[in-house]
C-alpha positions in Angstrom: -51.7 159.1 -123.2 -54.9 161.6 -122.8 -53.1 164.5 -124.3 -52.6 162.3 -127.4 -56.3 161.5 -127.5 -56.9 165.2 -126.9 -54.8 166.1 -129.7 -56.1 163.8 -132.4 -59.5 165.2 -131.7 -58.6 168.7 -131.9 -56.6 167.9 -135.5 -59.8 165.8 -136.7 -62.2 168.8 -136.0 -59.5 171.5 -137.2 -59.2 169.8 -140.6 -63.3 169.1 -140.7 -63.7 172.9 -140.1 -61.1 173.8 -142.8 -62.7 171.0 -145.1 -66.2 172.6 -144.4 -64.6 176.3 -145.8 -62.9 175.3 -148.5 -65.1 172.8 -150.1 -68.7 174.3 -149.1 -69.9 175.0 -152.7 -68.3 171.9 -153.9 -70.2 169.7 -151.5 -73.4 171.2 -152.5 -72.4 170.9 -156.3 -71.3 167.1 -155.7 -74.9 166.5 -153.9 -76.6 168.1 -157.0 -74.9 166.3 -159.4 -75.7 162.8 -157.5 -79.3 164.3 -157.3 -79.4 165.0 -160.9 -78.3 161.5 -161.8 -80.6 159.7 -159.7 -83.7 161.9 -160.6 -83.1 160.9 -164.4 -82.8 157.2 -163.8 -78.9 156.9 -164.2 -76.4 155.2 -161.8 -73.7 156.4 -159.5 -70.1 154.4 -159.2 -67.6 154.7 -156.5 -64.1 153.6 -156.9 -61.1 153.8 -154.5 -58.4 151.5 -152.8 -57.5 150.3 -149.5 -59.6 152.6 -147.1 -61.2 154.2 -149.8 -62.5 151.0 -151.5 -64.0 150.4 -147.9 -65.6 153.9 -148.1 -67.1 152.9 -151.7 -68.6 149.8 -150.7 -70.4 151.8 -147.5 -71.4 154.7 -149.3 -72.8 152.8 -152.3 -74.6 150.7 -149.8 -76.2 153.9 -148.2 -77.7 154.4 -151.6 -78.5 151.1 -152.4 -80.3 150.6 -148.8 -81.1 153.7 -147.1 -79.4 156.3 -145.2 -81.5 157.9 -142.6 -85.0 157.9 -144.4 -87.2 154.9 -146.0 -87.1 155.2 -149.7 -86.9 153.2 -152.7 -83.4 151.6 -153.1 -81.2 153.9 -155.8 -78.6 152.2 -158.2 -74.9 152.4 -156.8 -72.1 150.3 -157.5 -69.0 150.3 -155.7 -66.4 149.0 -158.4 -64.5 147.8 -155.6 -66.4 144.4 -155.0 -66.1 142.5 -157.6 -63.0 140.1 -157.0 -63.6 138.4 -160.1 -63.2 141.2 -162.4 -60.7 142.9 -160.3 -58.4 140.2 -160.5 -58.8 139.0 -164.4 -58.4 142.6 -165.3 -55.6 142.9 -163.0 -53.9 139.7 -164.4 -54.7 140.1 -167.9 -54.5 143.5 -168.4 -53.0 145.9 -165.4 -54.1 147.1 -162.0 -54.3 150.4 -163.7 -57.4 149.6 -165.2 -59.6 147.5 -162.9 -62.2 150.4 -162.4 -61.9 152.2 -165.6 -62.7 148.8 -167.6 -65.7 148.2 -165.4 -67.0 151.5 -165.8 -66.5 151.2 -169.8 -68.8 148.2 -169.8 -71.2 149.6 -167.0 -71.5 152.9 -167.6 -73.5 155.2 -169.4 -73.7 159.0 -170.2 -75.7 160.8 -167.3 -74.0 158.6 -164.5 -71.9 159.6 -162.1 -68.6 158.7 -160.5 -67.3 159.2 -157.4 -63.6 158.7 -157.5 -61.9 158.8 -154.1 -58.3 158.9 -153.3 -56.4 160.4 -150.6 -53.6 161.1 -152.4 -55.3 162.0 -155.6 -52.9 160.1 -157.1 -53.8 156.2 -157.6 -53.5 155.4 -160.9 -56.7 153.2 -161.3 -58.6 156.0 -159.9 -57.2 158.6 -162.3 -58.0 155.6 -165.1 -61.7 155.8 -164.0 -61.9 159.6 -163.9 -60.7 159.5 -167.6 -62.8 156.9 -168.8 -65.7 159.2 -167.2 -65.2 162.2 -169.2 -64.7 160.1 -172.2 -68.2 158.6 -171.7 -70.2 161.7 -170.6 -70.1 160.4 -167.0 -70.1 163.4 -164.1 -67.2 162.9 -162.2 -66.7 163.7 -158.4 -63.0 163.4 -156.9 -62.9 163.1 -153.3 -59.4 163.6 -152.0 -57.0 165.5 -150.1 -53.5 167.2 -149.8 -53.4 169.4 -153.0 -55.9 167.4 -154.7 -53.3 165.7 -156.5 -53.7 164.8 -160.5 -57.3 163.8 -159.7 -58.9 167.1 -159.0 -58.3 168.6 -162.4 -59.4 165.6 -164.1 -62.8 165.3 -162.5 -65.5 167.8 -163.0 -66.1 168.5 -159.2 -63.1 168.1 -156.4 -63.7 168.1 -153.0 -60.3 168.5 -151.0 -60.1 167.6 -147.4 -57.9 170.2 -145.8 -55.0 167.5 -144.5 -52.2 165.9 -146.0 -52.4 163.0 -143.4 -54.3 160.0 -144.5 -56.1 159.1 -141.5 -57.5 162.8 -141.2 -58.2 162.8 -145.1 -60.6 159.8 -144.3 -62.3 161.1 -141.5 -63.4 164.1 -143.2 -64.4 162.0 -146.2 -66.8 160.4 -144.4 -68.3 163.5 -143.0 -68.6 164.5 -147.0 -70.0 161.3 -148.0 -72.9 161.5 -145.3 -73.6 165.1 -145.9 -74.0 163.9 -149.6 -76.2 161.1 -148.7 -78.5 163.3 -146.3 -78.5 166.1 -149.0 -79.6 163.6 -151.5 -82.1 161.9 -149.4 -83.8 165.2 -148.3 -84.1 166.2 -152.0 -85.3 162.7 -153.8 -87.0 160.6 -150.8 
């Protein structure tokens, strides 16, 4: 058991180091895009499924509440949280449009979408990225593996250096916390 625990931690550290090496510029660019949106009075939107839905809610809450500094609240919306909208859209249309339809209703040019998919191939996240492009909303892909279909659809792509979902999600959390800290350092 001890060997397995050590192996998991070693792998997680290795993936995070590889992710940093591959994505340093993209992480800084994503932070700058978020800073630009918030400093010009625009909103952040987050979307993803499963663990990525939980990350969407977690990170949106960091912006609305606070990360490490006392500051004013910033407008951040997890498109994963409105159960009535999700179920009505999924039932009346298709689960593929549950995020894009909300973005169409709530988004505007100058906003920023953080689209999260460990595979980069979640259909509803892809549709949200397409909707963002149509609305002039800056889009940031946060994904893993080879980036899937999502990475090329977005303005900025951050791709965790793994194809294992658990390691990708662990790296995503570090990426999001890094962005939060850079944004707070700049705007708070």
